[in-house]
C-alpha positions as CSV (number, residue, x, y, z in Angstrom):
1,X,-50.5,22.8,-8.9
2,X,-47.8,19.6,-9.4
3,X,-44.6,20.0,-7.2
4,X,-41.2,19.6,-8.6
5,X,-37.9,20.2,-7.5
6,X,-36.9,23.3,-6.1
7,X,-33.8,25.3,-7.4
8,X,-33.1,28.1,-4.2
9,X,-30.1,30.6,-5.3
10,X,-26.2,29.4,-5.4
11,X,-25.6,30.6,-1.9
12,X,-28.8,29.0,-0.3
13,X,-29.7,25.6,1.2
14,X,-27.7,22.2,-0.8
15,X,-26.1,19.3,-0.2
16,X,-22.3,18.8,-0.8
17,X,-21.5,14.9,-1.5
18,X,-17.7,14.3,-2.3
19,X,-16.1,11.4,-4.0
20,X,-12.9,10.0,-3.4
21,X,-12.8,7.3,-5.3
22,X,-9.4,5.6,-4.7
23,X,-7.4,2.8,-6.1
24,X,-8.0,0.4,-2.8
25,X,-10.8,2.1,-1.2
26,X,-13.6,4.4,-1.9
27,X,-15.0,7.0,0.6
28,X,-17.7,9.4,0.6
29,X,-18.9,12.5,2.8
30,X,-21.5,15.1,3.1
31,X,-22.1,18.4,4.7
32,X,-25.6,20.5,4.6
33,X,-25.8,24.3,4.0
34,X,-28.3,26.1,4.9
35,X,-26.7,28.8,3.9
36,X,-27.3,30.8,7.2
37,X,-25.6,28.7,9.5
38,X,-21.2,29.1,9.8
39,X,-20.1,25.8,8.6
40,X,-17.0,23.9,10.0
41,X,-16.0,20.1,9.7
42,X,-17.6,19.1,12.5
43,X,-21.2,18.8,10.2
44,X,-18.8,16.8,7.9
45,X,-20.9,13.1,7.6
46,X,-18.8,10.3,7.0
47,X,-21.2,7.6,5.3
48,X,-20.5,4.3,7.1
49,X,-22.9,2.0,6.3
50,X,-21.9,-0.3,3.7
51,X,-22.9,-3.8,2.8
52,X,-20.8,-6.2,5.1
53,X,-18.9,-4.4,7.4
54,X,-19.6,-0.2,9.1
55,X,-16.3,1.3,8.3
56,X,-15.5,4.9,7.3
57,X,-14.0,3.5,3.1
58,X,-15.3,0.7,1.6
59,X,-12.8,-1.4,-0.9
60,X,-12.7,-0.5,-4.3
61,X,-12.8,-4.3,-5.5
62,X,-16.1,-5.3,-7.4
63,X,-17.2,-9.0,-9.2
64,X,-19.3,-9.7,-11.8
65,X,-19.8,-13.3,-10.9
66,X,-22.7,-14.6,-10.1
67,X,-23.2,-15.3,-6.5
68,X,-24.5,-19.0,-5.6
69,X,-25.3,-20.3,-2.0
70,X,-27.9,-19.2,1.0
71,X,-26.3,-15.9,1.3
72,X,-26.9,-13.8,-1.6
73,X,-23.7,-11.3,-1.4
74,X,-23.9,-7.7,-2.8
75,X,-20.6,-8.9,-5.0
76,X,-18.3,-5.7,-4.5
77,X,-16.8,-3.5,-1.5
78,X,-16.9,-6.2,1.4
79,X,-19.3,-8.3,0.6
80,X,-17.9,-10.1,-2.0
81,X,-18.8,-14.4,-2.4
82,X,-15.9,-16.7,-1.3
83,X,-15.6,-18.5,-5.2
84,X,-16.0,-14.9,-7.2
85,X,-13.1,-13.6,-9.6
86,X,-12.4,-10.1,-8.3
87,X,-11.7,-7.3,-9.9
88,X,-9.4,-4.8,-7.9
89,X,-6.9,-2.0,-8.8
90,X,-9.3,-0.7,-11.6
91,X,-9.0,2.8,-11.2
92,X,-5.0,2.4,-12.2
93,X,-6.2,1.6,-15.8
94,X,-7.9,4.5,-16.1
95,X,-5.1,6.1,-17.5
96,X,-4.0,5.6,-20.9
97,X,-2.3,2.5,-21.8
98,X,1.4,2.4,-23.0
99,X,3.0,1.0,-26.0
100,X,4.2,-1.9,-23.5
101,X,0.8,-2.1,-21.7
102,X,-1.0,-2.6,-25.2
103,X,1.4,-5.7,-26.1
104,X,0.7,-7.1,-22.2
105,X,-3.4,-7.1,-23.1
106,X,-3.0,-8.1,-26.7
107,X,-0.7,-11.1,-25.0
108,X,-3.5,-11.7,-22.5
109,X,-6.4,-11.6,-25.4
110,X,-4.1,-14.8,-27.4
111,X,-4.4,-16.0,-24.2
112,X,-8.2,-16.0,-24.6
113,X,-8.8,-18.1,-27.5
114,X,-9.6,-20.5,-25.5
115,X,-12.5,-18.8,-24.0
116,X,-13.7,-18.8,-27.5
117,X,-13.3,-22.8,-28.0
118,X,-15.6,-23.2,-24.9
119,X,-18.2,-21.2,-26.0
120,X,-17.8,-22.7,-29.7
121,X,-18.5,-26.3,-27.6
122,X,-21.5,-25.0,-25.3
123,X,-23.8,-23.3,-27.1
124,X,-25.7,-22.9,-23.5
125,X,-22.9,-21.0,-22.0
126,X,-24.6,-17.5,-23.2
127,X,-27.8,-18.6,-21.9
128,X,-27.0,-19.6,-18.2
129,X,-24.5,-16.7,-18.0
130,X,-21.3,-18.6,-17.8
131,X,-19.7,-16.2,-19.9
132,X,-17.2,-13.8,-18.3
133,X,-19.0,-9.9,-17.9
134,X,-15.7,-8.9,-17.4
135,X,-14.1,-9.7,-20.4
136,X,-17.0,-6.7,-22.0
137,X,-16.1,-4.1,-20.1
138,X,-13.3,-1.4,-20.3
139,X,-12.0,0.4,-17.1
140,X,-14.5,3.3,-17.2
141,X,-17.3,0.6,-17.6
142,X,-16.5,-1.1,-14.4
143,X,-16.2,1.9,-12.2
144,X,-19.5,3.0,-13.9
145,X,-21.2,-0.7,-12.5
146,X,-18.9,0.2,-9.0
147,X,-19.5,3.8,-8.6
148,X,-23.2,2.9,-9.3
149,X,-23.6,0.7,-5.9
150,X,-22.3,3.2,-3.9
151,X,-24.3,5.9,-5.3
152,X,-27.4,3.7,-4.6
153,X,-26.4,2.8,-1.0
154,X,-25.9,6.4,0.0
155,X,-29.3,7.1,-1.5
156,X,-31.3,5.2,0.2
157,X,-29.5,5.9,3.5
158,X,-30.5,9.8,2.4
159,X,-34.0,8.6,1.9
160,X,-34.3,7.5,5.2
161,X,-33.4,10.3,7.2
162,X,-35.6,12.2,5.4
163,X,-38.3,11.3,2.7
164,X,-38.3,14.2,0.4
165,X,-34.3,15.4,1.3
166,X,-33.1,14.8,-2.4
167,X,-36.0,16.1,-4.0
168,X,-36.2,19.2,-3.0
169,X,-32.7,20.3,-1.7
170,X,-29.9,20.9,-4.1
171,X,-27.3,18.1,-4.7
172,X,-23.6,19.3,-6.0
173,X,-20.8,16.6,-6.2
174,X,-17.0,17.4,-5.6
175,X,-14.6,14.4,-6.9
176,X,-11.2,13.9,-5.9
177,X,-8.4,12.8,-7.9
178,X,-4.3,12.6,-8.0
179,X,-2.4,14.9,-9.0
180,X,-0.5,13.1,-12.4
181,X,-4.0,12.4,-13.7
182,X,-4.0,13.0,-17.3
183,X,-7.6,14.6,-18.7
184,X,-8.5,11.5,-20.3
185,X,-8.4,10.0,-16.5
186,X,-10.4,13.3,-15.3
187,X,-12.4,12.4,-17.7
188,X,-13.3,8.9,-17.4
189,X,-13.4,9.2,-14.0
190,X,-16.3,12.2,-14.3
191,X,-18.6,10.2,-16.7
192,X,-18.6,7.2,-14.5
193,X,-19.8,9.2,-11.4
194,X,-22.4,10.9,-13.6
195,X,-23.7,7.5,-14.7
196,X,-24.0,6.4,-11.0
197,X,-25.1,9.4,-9.5
198,X,-28.2,10.5,-12.3
199,X,-30.6,13.0,-12.1
200,X,-33.3,9.9,-12.6
201,X,-31.7,9.1,-9.1
202,X,-31.0,13.0,-7.5
203,X,-33.8,15.5,-9.4
204,X,-32.3,18.2,-7.7
205,X,-28.1,17.5,-8.8
206,X,-26.6,21.2,-9.9
207,X,-23.0,21.2,-9.8
208,X,-19.4,19.0,-9.8
209,X,-16.6,20.3,-8.5
210,X,-12.7,18.8,-9.2
211,X,-10.2,18.9,-6.6
212,X,-6.8,17.3,-6.7
213,X,-6.3,15.1,-3.5
214,X,-3.5,16.0,-2.2
215,X,-5.2,19.7,-2.3
216,X,-7.6,18.1,-0.4
217,X,-5.4,16.4,2.2
218,X,-3.2,19.5,2.7
219,X,-6.7,21.5,3.4
220,X,-7.8,19.1,5.5
221,X,-5.1,19.0,7.5
222,X,-3.6,22.3,7.8
223,X,-7.5,23.3,9.0
224,X,-6.9,20.4,11.9
225,X,-3.7,21.5,13.2
226,X,-4.4,25.0,12.5
227,X,-7.3,24.6,16.2
228,X,-4.4,22.9,18.2
229,X,-2.3,24.8,20.5
230,X,0.8,22.8,19.6
231,X,-0.3,22.9,16.0
232,X,3.7,23.1,13.8
233,X,2.3,26.0,11.0
234,X,4.1,28.5,11.8
235,X,3.4,32.2,9.3
236,X,6.4,32.4,6.2
237,X,7.4,28.8,6.9
238,X,6.2,26.2,3.9
239,X,5.1,22.6,4.8
240,X,4.7,19.6,2.5
241,X,1.8,17.3,2.0
242,X,2.4,13.8,1.2
243,X,-0.8,12.0,0.8
244,X,0.6,8.3,-0.1
245,X,-2.3,6.0,-1.2
246,X,-2.8,2.5,-2.6
247,X,-2.4,3.6,-6.0
248,X,-0.5,7.0,-6.0
249,X,1.9,9.1,-4.1
250,X,1.0,12.7,-4.4
251,X,2.6,15.8,-3.1
252,X,1.5,19.6,-2.7
253,X,3.4,21.8,-1.0
254,X,2.3,25.7,0.5
255,X,2.9,28.7,2.2
256,X,1.4,29.7,5.6
257,X,0.7,33.3,5.0
258,X,-1.5,33.1,8.8
259,X,-2.6,31.1,11.4
260,X,-5.8,32.4,12.3
261,X,-7.8,33.1,10.1
262,X,-5.7,30.0,8.0
263,X,-4.6,31.4,5.1
264,X,-2.9,28.9,2.8
265,X,-0.6,29.8,-0.4
266,X,0.4,27.0,-2.7
267,X,3.7,26.9,-3.3
268,X,5.2,25.0,-6.5
269,X,3.5,22.7,-9.0
270,X,1.7,19.4,-7.7
271,X,3.4,15.9,-8.4
272,X,2.5,12.0,-8.2
273,X,3.4,8.5,-9.0
274,X,2.5,5.4,-9.0
275,X,4.4,4.3,-5.8
276,X,0.8,3.3,-3.3
277,X,0.7,0.3,-1.5
278,X,-0.5,-1.4,-4.7
279,X,2.9,-1.3,-5.9
280,X,4.2,-3.5,-2.9
281,X,1.6,-6.3,-3.5
282,X,2.6,-6.4,-7.1
283,X,6.4,-7.1,-5.9
284,X,4.8,-9.9,-3.6
285,X,3.2,-11.4,-6.2
286,X,6.0,-11.4,-8.4
287,X,7.8,-12.4,-5.3
288,X,5.3,-15.8,-5.2
289,X,5.8,-17.3,-9.1
290,X,9.3,-18.5,-7.7
291,X,8.6,-19.9,-4.7
292,X,5.0,-21.1,-4.7
293,X,3.8,-23.6,-7.4
294,X,0.3,-24.8,-8.3
295,X,-1.2,-21.6,-7.0
296,X,-3.7,-19.5,-9.5
297,X,-3.5,-16.2,-8.5
298,X,-5.2,-15.0,-12.1
299,X,-7.7,-16.9,-14.7
300,X,-6.0,-18.5,-17.6
301,X,-8.9,-19.9,-19.0
302,X,-9.6,-16.5,-21.0
303,X,-8.4,-13.0,-21.1
304,X,-8.9,-10.6,-18.6
305,X,-9.3,-7.7,-21.2
306,X,-6.9,-5.8,-19.5
307,X,-8.5,-5.5,-16.0
308,X,-6.2,-7.0,-12.9
309,X,-8.5,-10.1,-12.1
310,X,-8.1,-12.8,-9.4
311,X,-9.2,-16.1,-8.6
312,X,-10.4,-17.0,-4.5
313,X,-6.9,-17.8,-4.3
314,X,-5.4,-14.8,-5.6
315,X,-7.7,-12.9,-3.4
316,X,-6.9,-15.2,-0.6
317,X,-3.0,-14.6,-0.5
318,X,-3.6,-11.2,-1.0
319,X,-5.3,-10.8,2.0
320,X,-2.8,-12.8,3.9
321,X,0.1,-10.1,2.9
322,X,-1.9,-7.4,3.8
323,X,-1.8,-8.0,7.5
324,X,1.9,-8.2,6.9
325,X,2.5,-5.2,4.6
326,X,0.1,-2.8,7.2
327,X,2.5,-4.0,10.0
328,X,5.6,-3.7,8.5
329,X,8.3,-1.8,10.5
330,X,11.5,-3.0,8.9
331,X,12.2,-5.3,11.7
332,X,9.8,-8.1,11.5
333,X,9.0,-10.5,8.3
334,X,5.7,-12.2,8.5
335,X,4.1,-16.0,7.4
336,X,1.3,-16.0,4.8
337,X,-0.8,-19.0,4.9
338,X,-0.9,-19.9,1.8
339,X,-4.0,-22.2,-0.3
340,X,-4.2,-26.2,0.3
341,X,-2.9,-27.7,-2.3
342,X,0.0,-25.3,-3.1
343,X,4.0,-26.3,-3.3
344,X,6.4,-24.2,-1.9
345,X,9.7,-24.9,-3.2
346,X,12.3,-24.1,-0.6
347,X,16.4,-24.2,-2.4
348,X,15.4,-26.2,-5.5
349,X,12.9,-28.9,-3.6
350,X,9.3,-28.8,-4.0
351,X,7.6,-28.7,-0.4
352,X,4.2,-29.0,0.1
353,X,3.1,-26.9,3.7
354,X,0.3,-24.4,5.1
355,X,2.7,-21.5,5.6
356,X,5.3,-19.5,4.0
357,X,7.8,-17.3,6.0
358,X,8.8,-14.1,4.6
359,X,12.0,-12.3,6.0
360,X,12.7,-8.9,6.8
361,X,14.8,-8.8,3.7
362,X,11.8,-10.2,2.0
363,X,9.7,-7.6,2.7
364,X,11.8,-4.9,2.4
365,X,12.8,-5.8,-1.0
366,X,8.5,-5.5,-1.7
367,X,8.6,-2.0,0.1
368,X,11.6,-1.0,-1.9
369,X,10.5,0.6,-5.3
370,X,7.6,2.4,-3.0
371,X,9.4,4.0,-0.2
372,X,12.3,5.1,-2.5
373,X,9.9,6.6,-5.8
374,X,8.0,8.1,-2.5
375,X,11.0,9.8,-0.7
376,X,12.2,10.7,-3.9
377,X,8.9,13.0,-4.9
378,X,9.0,14.5,-1.5
379,X,13.0,15.5,-2.0
380,X,12.6,17.1,-5.7
381,X,9.3,18.4,-3.8
382,X,11.3,20.1,-1.0
383,X,14.4,21.4,-3.5
384,X,11.0,22.8,-5.7
385,X,10.2,24.8,-3.0
386,X,13.2,25.9,-1.4
387,X,15.0,27.0,-4.3
388,X,11.6,29.3,-5.8
389,X,13.1,31.4,-8.7
390,X,13.7,35.3,-7.1
391,X,10.0,36.7,-7.2
392,X,8.2,33.6,-6.7
393,X,7.1,32.7,-3.6
394,X,8.5,30.0,-1.6
395,X,10.4,29.5,1.5
396,X,11.9,27.3,3.7
397,X,10.1,23.8,4.0
398,X,9.8,22.6,8.1
399,X,7.1,20.4,7.9
400,X,6.3,17.3,6.2
401,X,2.9,15.5,6.3
402,X,2.3,12.1,5.8
403,X,-1.0,11.4,4.8
404,X,-3.2,8.6,3.1
405,X,-3.4,4.8,3.7
406,X,0.4,4.3,3.0
407,X,1.3,6.6,5.3
408,X,-0.3,4.5,8.5
409,X,2.7,2.0,7.6
410,X,5.9,2.0,10.2
411,X,8.6,1.4,8.1
412,X,7.6,4.1,5.1
413,X,7.3,6.6,8.2
414,X,10.6,6.1,9.3
415,X,12.6,6.0,6.5
416,X,10.6,9.7,5.1
417,X,12.0,10.7,8.8
418,X,15.6,9.6,8.4
419,X,15.4,11.6,5.1
420,X,14.3,14.4,6.3
421,X,16.2,14.4,9.9
422,X,19.3,15.0,7.0
423,X,17.4,18.6,6.1
424,X,16.1,19.3,9.7
425,X,12.8,19.0,8.4
426,X,10.0,17.5,11.1
427,X,8.0,14.5,9.6
428,X,4.6,13.8,11.0
429,X,1.5,11.6,10.0
430,X,-2.2,13.7,10.1
431,X,-4.3,12.9,12.8
432,X,-6.7,11.7,9.8
433,X,-4.5,9.7,7.8
434,X,-6.9,7.7,5.8
435,X,-10.2,10.4,5.2
436,X,-8.5,13.4,4.3
437,X,-8.8,13.7,1.1
438,X,-13.1,13.4,1.6
439,X,-13.2,15.5,4.3
440,X,-11.2,18.0,2.3
441,X,-12.7,18.0,-0.9
442,X,-15.5,19.3,1.0
443,X,-13.9,21.9,2.9
444,X,-12.5,22.9,-0.6
445,X,-15.7,23.7,-2.1
446,X,-17.8,25.6,0.5
447,X,-14.4,27.9,1.1
448,X,-13.4,27.3,4.6
449,X,-9.6,28.6,4.6
450,X,-9.5,28.6,1.0
451,X,-11.2,30.1,-1.8
452,X,-14.2,27.8,-3.1
453,X,-13.5,25.9,-6.3
454,X,-15.4,26.8,-9.4
455,X,-17.9,24.1,-10.7
456,X,-16.6,22.1,-13.4
457,X,-18.8,22.6,-16.9
458,X,-20.1,19.5,-19.5
459,X,-19.2,19.3,-22.9
460,X,-22.9,20.3,-24.4
461,X,-22.0,18.7,-28.2
462,X,-19.6,16.3,-30.0
463,X,-17.0,17.9,-31.9
464,X,-15.1,16.1,-34.5
465,X,-13.9,16.7,-38.5
466,X,-15.5,14.8,-41.2
467,X,-12.0,13.1,-44.1
468,X,-11.5,9.7,-46.0
469,X,-10.4,6.9,-44.5
470,X,-9.1,3.8,-45.6
471,X,-11.2,1.3,-46.0
472,X,-11.9,-1.8,-43.9
473,X,-14.4,-4.4,-44.4
474,X,-15.3,-5.7,-40.8
475,X,-15.9,-2.2,-40.3
476,X,-17.0,0.0,-43.8
477,X,-19.0,-3.2,-45.1
478,X,-21.2,-2.0,-48.6
479,X,-20.1,1.5,-48.1
480,X,-19.8,3.9,-50.9
481,X,-15.8,3.9,-51.3
482,X,-13.6,6.2,-54.1
483,X,-10.7,5.2,-55.1
484,X,-7.2,7.5,-54.3
485,X,-5.7,9.7,-56.8
486,X,-2.3,9.4,-55.5
487,X,-1.9,5.7,-54.4
488,X,-4.7,4.1,-55.7
489,X,-6.2,2.9,-52.3
490,X,-9.9,2.2,-51.6
491,X,-11.5,4.8,-49.2
492,X,-14.5,5.9,-47.6
493,X,-15.2,9.6,-48.4
494,X,-16.9,12.3,-45.4
495,X,-16.9,10.1,-42.4
496,X,-16.8,11.6,-39.0
497,X,-13.7,11.3,-36.7
498,X,-15.5,12.8,-32.6
499,X,-12.4,14.0,-31.3
500,X,-14.5,15.3,-28.1
501,X,-17.5,13.5,-26.5
502,X,-20.6,15.2,-25.6
503,X,-20.7,14.8,-21.5
504,X,-17.2,15.1,-21.6
505,X,-16.1,17.4,-18.7
506,X,-14.8,20.9,-19.1
507,X,-12.0,21.6,-16.6
508,X,-12.1,24.7,-15.4
509,X,-9.6,27.6,-16.8
510,X,-8.3,24.9,-19.2
511,X,-9.4,23.9,-23.2
512,X,-9.8,20.2,-23.9
513,X,-7.0,19.7,-26.0
514,X,-6.8,16.3,-28.3
515,X,-4.5,15.5,-31.4
516,X,-5.7,13.2,-34.7
517,X,-2.7,12.8,-37.5
518,X,-4.1,13.7,-40.9
519,X,-2.1,12.8,-43.7
520,X,-2.1,14.7,-47.1
521,X,-0.5,13.9,-50.6
522,X,0.0,16.7,-53.2
523,X,2.1,16.3,-55.9
524,X,4.4,19.0,-57.1
525,X,1.8,19.6,-60.0
526,X,-1.3,20.4,-57.2
527,X,1.1,22.9,-55.4
528,X,1.7,24.5,-59.2
529,X,-1.9,24.4,-59.7
530,X,-2.7,26.2,-56.3
531,X,-5.5,22.9,-55.1
532,X,-6.3,22.7,-51.6
533,X,-8.1,19.8,-49.7
534,X,-10.9,20.6,-47.8
535,X,-11.8,18.9,-44.4
536,X,-15.0,19.3,-43.0
537,X,-15.3,20.9,-38.8
538,X,-18.5,19.2,-37.5
539,X,-20.4,19.5,-34.2
540,X,-23.7,17.9,-33.1
541,X,-25.7,17.8,-30.1
542,X,-27.5,14.0,-31.0
543,X,-26.4,11.9,-28.3
544,X,-25.1,8.9,-30.5
545,X,-22.8,11.2,-32.8
546,X,-23.6,10.4,-37.0
547,X,-20.8,7.8,-38.2
548,X,-20.4,9.7,-41.6
549,X,-21.6,12.8,-43.2
550,X,-23.7,11.3,-46.5
551,X,-25.8,9.2,-44.4
552,X,-27.0,12.4,-43.6
553,X,-27.4,14.4,-46.3
554,X,-30.6,15.6,-48.2
555,X,-29.6,16.4,-51.7
556,X,-26.6,19.4,-51.5
557,X,-27.8,20.4,-48.0
558,X,-26.0,20.0,-44.7
559,X,-27.8,18.1,-42.1
560,X,-29.6,20.5,-39.4
561,X,-29.0,17.3,-37.4
562,X,-25.4,19.5,-37.1
563,X,-25.3,22.1,-34.7
564,X,-22.1,23.6,-36.7
565,X,-19.9,22.4,-40.2
566,X,-17.1,24.3,-41.2
567,X,-15.1,23.6,-44.1
568,X,-11.6,23.8,-43.6
569,X,-9.0,24.0,-46.7
570,X,-5.7,22.9,-45.8
């Protein structure tokens, strides 16, 4: 008899894996659940065997550049070749683009026309793989490729521990995300994770869970403090957890109901914004534009398709700045070694030098938006908790806990303490600033110190509408067209517009909402005759949904490949 994956009961043995895909670094942790042993945070295992270095986290960087030389680099994380183009901060690109961002990308695409000319002149470019691959990728595609590398490393590690573990023990995965993220960004992350951690590699993959980063971090921090005799947590008081990471700063507040056992009740809302450490790096790069010439930070010979891509010189100066940024305490500046050939501009004169000196004022200006934005978020959260409307849970805020990689910075810590002292609030750093989110995500799934998370669902079908669209030659070609009786426009009838995709995430207790504008034209004559417009609402379980209804129709029947087709009259 052939042996297949064993599926024990939901409360039986399983592996729970937590993924904290961050703007600057990514963390991975797991815990083995046997269904009998009492679980605690001591059972959490943090993955540290990354290519190129043993560390608690791995950089969220990726390169599509070809690796050259005797050392064949993996081209992600710690192991990227010196002469490679590096994709960085891709997580921030998962959010929907603003109009300003779209204009920036359009300008970027126009600059990329140089690449088209080069390819026309060099017909062998595609054959020798000289076309930059990142220009064909959207943010979700880049994240998918990066996480595929992450999943492969963990798979290999677990296989070494036990050959049949992943064939027999159910695997559940929890994904953390910023508090302020939209459904679109969460869904893109989920789709990238399900692509990277697929059932071909993990046949017992069962459930997915979601948790916001500050909620996960708050639970881990509170659990850790609750075991400490000198814990600042007091029943009846509230605390604010500020998760200051590489891309976003997220906040959540809790009322401590009891210490043994630990019981917390969330107070107020969850908030956040893009005030993380990456904003300081961007301010530094903006500063360089006026102080250093002949320094190529970004590729200039082709478009980057909206991605943040660094040249080897750009990667070098950011790595140089990292030391100054990380150690900045508001009292000392720093020196940045600039690449050979770059020219430093001082007092209107050019000077070739190997170093750029940053004054305290220079660095403070780079920190200003991040620090002020973080303090403003904290102030709003404190006011919200302490001034809760009658009948809602609230109370005095006596503690603020800073967590996340950015929280390790002394300047930020001092400025938050200065603000909090005015309201007699104590400020603490979490003992484990860097990995609190990924560990706390595991605690949330297995229900330590809180109710266990409900599992997320996956949309089983595509859902959309069927309507007429204005003809576009580049898209519709020889499709059958009709003439709009209202304004004479050439229209393509029975076109599907799929608003919800098969495989999209269904967040527990939250409906999937999407909007699409439809223009219906009525004359007075139409109204007098009581005429209506019919629009079809369709659903299909096909992996690749059809583009139009006419290509599927057989006679007058609705094709069986559509799970549903409902005429809707407007």
